[in-house]
N, C-alpha and C positions, 0 to 999 in steps of 0.2 A: 468461549464458544465451542472449541474443540478440545480434545484430550491432551494433545501434545502442546507444550508451551509455545512452540514456534508456528503452530498451525495458523493462528490468527495473523501472524506476521506474513506468512505465505499468501494468505487470502488478501491481505492489504496490497502486497506487491503485485499479485495477479490482477486485482481490480484496477490499479493504477496503470499497469501495462495494457490492459484491455482498453482503458479510457484513451490512452495515447494512440493505440493502434487503430481505433475505430472512430476517432473524433471527426473525421471527414465523412465517412460512410454512414455512421449512425450517431450524429451528435447528441441526440437526446439520451440514448442509452449510454453513451460515453460519459455524459455529464452525471448521470445517475450512478454509474460505477465509481466515479470519483467521489461523489457524495458519500457513498457507502464506505469507501476506503477511508475517508476522512472521519466518518462516524466511528468506525471500528478502531481506528488509530487513537482517537480521543479517549475511547474507553480504556486504553492502555497508557494514557498520559503521554503520547508521542504524536508526531505528525507523520503522514504517510512516507515522507522521505526518509525519516529515521528508521522506519520499518525495514528498509533495504539493508541498512548498516547493521541493525540488530540481527536480522535473518542470516546475513553472511558473516556475522561476527567481525565486522570491519570497524576500526576506529576512524570516524570521519576526520579527525585531526591529522591523521597520517596522509590524507589525500590532498592536503593543502600545500 
């Protein structure tokens, strides 16, 4: 979608954060943001949660 490889990851994380922040105030918009994040993540073969780890270059195994 964008030029830099991590741009899509950043968009996914931002959409998820928006969804969580506005789920009470704007539930319809929050749901749509989460749907978009999921769709974009699937295009990269990941789920939205994995986008955070990839964007921050964190190994999720180290957090357990």
